[in-house]
C-alpha positions in Angstrom: -30.0 11.1 17.4 -26.9 10.0 19.5 -23.5 11.6 18.9 -20.9 9.5 17.1 -17.2 9.6 18.0 -14.4 9.6 15.5 -13.3 6.2 16.8 -16.7 4.7 15.8 -16.3 6.0 12.2 -12.8 4.6 12.0 -14.0 1.3 13.4 -16.8 1.1 10.8 -14.3 1.7 8.0 -11.9 -0.9 9.3 -14.6 -3.5 9.7 -15.3 -3.1 6.0 -11.6 -3.0 5.0 -9.5 -4.3 7.8 -6.0 -2.9 8.1 -4.3 -6.4 7.8 -5.4 -6.3 4.1 -3.0 -3.4 3.4 0.4 -4.0 1.7 3.5 -4.1 3.9 4.8 -0.8 2.6 1.5 1.0 3.3 0.5 3.3 6.2 -3.3 3.1 6.3 -5.3 3.9 9.4 -5.3 6.9 11.7 -2.8 9.5 10.6 -3.5 12.6 12.8 -5.7 13.4 15.7 -7.7 12.2 18.7 -10.5 9.6 18.3 -12.7 10.1 21.3 -14.0 13.4 20.0 -17.6 13.6 18.6 -17.7 13.9 14.8 -18.9 17.3 13.6 -18.7 16.2 10.0 -16.6 14.0 7.7 -14.9 15.2 4.5 -14.2 12.4 2.1 -11.5 12.6 -0.5 -8.7 10.9 -2.4 -5.7 12.9 -1.3 -5.1 15.2 1.7 -3.6 18.6 0.8 -3.7 22.0 2.5 -6.7 22.9 0.4 -8.5 19.9 1.6 -8.0 20.8 5.2 -9.2 24.4 4.4 -12.3 22.8 2.9 -12.8 20.7 6.1 -12.6 23.9 8.2 -15.1 25.7 6.0 -17.6 22.8 6.1 -17.2 22.3 9.8 -15.7 18.8 9.5 -13.3 17.6 12.2 -12.6 14.3 10.4 -11.0 13.8 7.0 -11.2 10.3 5.4 -8.8 9.9 2.5 -7.8 7.1 0.3 -4.1 8.0 0.0 -2.2 8.4 3.3 -0.9 11.9 4.1 1.9 10.5 6.1 3.5 7.8 4.0 7.2 8.2 5.0 8.7 9.0 8.4 8.3 12.5 9.6 11.6 13.7 11.0 10.3 17.1 11.9 7.1 19.2 11.8 7.6 22.6 10.2 6.7 24.3 6.9 9.2 22.5 4.7 6.7 20.7 2.5 3.0 20.3 2.0 2.8 17.1 4.2 4.3 18.9 7.2 2.2 22.0 6.6 -1.0 19.9 6.3 -0.3 17.9 9.5 0.4 21.1 11.4 -2.8 22.7 10.1 -4.8 19.7 10.9 -3.5 19.5 14.5 -3.9 23.2 15.0 -7.6 23.0 13.9 -8.4 19.7 15.8 -9.0 17.8 12.6 -8.4 14.0 12.6 -7.2 12.3 9.4 -7.6 8.7 8.6 -6.5 6.9 5.4 -8.0 3.7 3.9 -5.5 2.8 1.2 -4.4 -0.6 -0.1 -6.8 -2.3 2.3 -9.6 -0.5 0.5 -8.1 -1.4 -2.8 -8.0 -5.1 -1.9 -11.2 -5.7 0.0 -14.2 -7.3 -1.7 -16.6 -4.4 -2.5 -13.7 -1.9 -2.5 -12.0 0.3 -5.1 -11.9 -2.2 -7.9 -15.6 -3.1 -7.3 -16.5 0.6 -7.5 -14.7 0.8 -10.8 -16.6 -2.2 -12.0 -19.9 -0.6 -10.9 -19.1 2.5 -12.9 -18.6 0.3 -16.0 -21.6 -1.8 -15.4 -19.7 -5.1 -15.2 -21.4 -8.3 -14.1 -20.3 -11.7 -12.8 -17.4 -10.2 -10.8 -14.7 -12.4 -9.3 -11.4 -11.9 -7.7 -8.1 -12.3 -9.5 -4.5 -12.2 -8.3 -3.3 -12.8 -4.8 -6.2 -13.4 -2.4 -6.4 -12.8 1.4 -8.9 -13.6 4.1 -8.5 -11.7 7.4 -10.5 -11.2 10.6 -12.7 -8.2 10.4 -14.4 -8.3 13.8 -13.8 -9.5 17.3 -16.5 -12.2 16.9 -14.6 -13.8 14.0 -16.2 -12.4 10.9 -13.8 -12.3 8.0 -13.1 -9.9 5.1 -11.9 -11.2 1.7 -9.5 -9.3 -0.5 -7.6 -9.6 -3.8 -5.3 -7.7 -6.1 -7.9 -7.2 -8.8 -11.3 -8.2 -10.2 -12.6 -9.4 -13.5 -16.1 -9.2 -14.9 -18.2 -8.9 -18.0 -20.0 -6.2 -19.9 -23.7 -6.8 -20.6 -22.7 -7.2 -24.2 -19.6 -7.1 -26.4 -18.3 -3.8 -27.6 -15.6 -2.6 -30.0 -12.3 -1.4 -28.6 -12.8 2.2 -29.7 -16.2 2.1 -28.0 -14.5 0.9 -24.8 -12.2 3.9 -24.9 -15.2 6.3 -25.3 -17.0 4.5 -22.4 -14.0 4.9 -20.1 -13.7 8.6 -21.0 -17.4 9.1 -20.2 -17.5 7.1 -17.0 -14.2 8.2 -15.5 -14.1 11.8 -16.9 -10.6 11.4 -18.3 -9.3 13.6 -21.0 -7.1 11.0 -22.6 -6.3 7.3 -22.2 -3.0 5.5 -22.8 -3.7 2.3 -24.8 -1.9 -0.3 -26.9 -3.0 -1.2 -30.4 -6.8 -1.3 -30.5 -8.1 -4.9 -30.7 -9.7 -6.0 -33.9 -12.2 -8.2 -32.0 -15.0 -7.4 -29.6 -14.4 -6.9 -25.9 -16.6 -8.3 -23.1 -14.5 -9.7 -20.3 -12.6 -6.9 -18.5 -10.0 -7.1 -15.6 -9.6 -4.1 -13.3 -7.0 -2.8 -10.9 -7.2 0.7 -9.6 -4.2 2.9 -9.1 -0.8 1.5 -10.1 -1.9 -1.9 -11.2 0.4 -2.9 -14.0 1.7 -5.8 -12.0 -1.6 -7.6 -12.6 -1.5 -7.6 -16.4 -0.3 -11.2 -16.5 -3.1 -12.3 -14.3 -5.6 -10.5 -16.5 -4.3 -12.4 -19.5 -4.2 -15.7 -17.7 -7.9 -15.2 -16.7 -8.9 -14.7 -20.3 -9.6 -10.9 -20.1 -10.2 -9.1 -23.4 -9.2 -5.8 -21.7 -7.2 -4.7 -18.7 -7.9 -1.3 -17.2 -5.7 0.3 -14.5 -4.5 3.7 -13.4 -0.9 3.5 -14.4 1.3 1.4 -16.7 5.0 1.7 -17.5 6.1 2.3 -21.1 7.7 -1.1 -21.7 4.7 -3.0 -20.3 2.7 -2.0 -23.3 5.0 -4.0 -25.7 4.2 -7.5 -26.8 0.5 -7.7 -26.3 -0.8 -6.5 -29.6 -4.1 -8.2 -30.4 -3.8 -10.3 -27.2 -5.4 -7.9 -24.8 -6.6 -4.3 -24.8 -4.6 -2.3 -22.3 -6.1 0.9 -21.0 -4.3 3.2 -18.6 -6.8 5.8 -17.5 -4.8 7.7 -14.9 -4.2 7.0 -11.2 -6.6 9.7 -9.9 -9.3 8.9 -12.4 -9.3 5.2 -11.5 -9.7 5.9 -7.8 -11.7 9.1 -7.7 -15.0 7.3 -6.7 -13.4 5.9 -3.5 -15.0 8.7 -1.5 -18.4 7.3 -2.5 -17.4 4.0 -0.7 -16.5 5.9 2.4 -19.8 7.8 2.3 -21.8 4.6 1.9 -20.0 2.8 4.8 -20.3 5.8 7.2 -24.0 6.6 6.4 -24.9 2.9 6.9 -22.9 2.2 10.1 -22.7 5.6 11.7 -26.1 7.3 11.0 -26.1 10.9 12.0 -22.6 11.7 10.7 -22.8 14.4 8.1 -20.6 13.4 5.1 -19.3 15.7 2.4 -17.6 14.5 -0.8 -14.8 17.0 -1.5 -15.3 19.6 -4.1 -11.6 19.7 -4.9 -9.9 17.8 -7.7 -6.5 17.0 -6.1 -5.0 15.3 -9.2 -1.5 16.9 -9.6 -1.3 15.8 -13.2 -2.7 18.1 -15.9 -3.2 17.4 -19.6 -2.1 20.1 -21.9 
């Protein structure tokens, strides 16, 4: 089987979720490293930490594909001041390339929100919120993206059963919710991560429930018996993104060994 360069893996990921889909504040794409090197293995994760880089070293991976960018703000220096600088230094020292697929992977059709929908078994998916269409390949193929998705459960369920379903499918210890609906729920809108901005679109599209990773306190007010709001945790909502990376790489770059991280990088604990 032929060798695969890091650049080819990055190209495959960016064909699926082109960088122009990312938000203006974001820093998706190559973060650290050289791209002409042959891939020895790819470690797939949500966040990059020093522990993740140590895991890549142990598993013989010279490529880390993460959802969240390690380098989000300007690096004024490279020392041991914080975990970002230490992680960059360790990656460079060990010839490990790091690439992030962030809001472009959130937005793209088939991306993070669709993976959430898959875990819940939603059907009849369609995009909601701001939509984009960008060029994905040199020959003119395009990729579609949106801020969120909406779909339907196979059958209606009660609000408390939805809470139990979310706990089971996303492995979350607790869920922040508004007053439980006293009617059944079938149509559900989704936005992974910090998606509270999409609540109005969920309501406008007739959703019975809106599920996201984070909501602000005041945003829960005023929607009692209008829509079921469920905030399941930022990490929990996006934790399956690594499965998307694996599927893309294994399909488009056969021969590359992929490892889903064994490390839970969620910095929030529930006591």
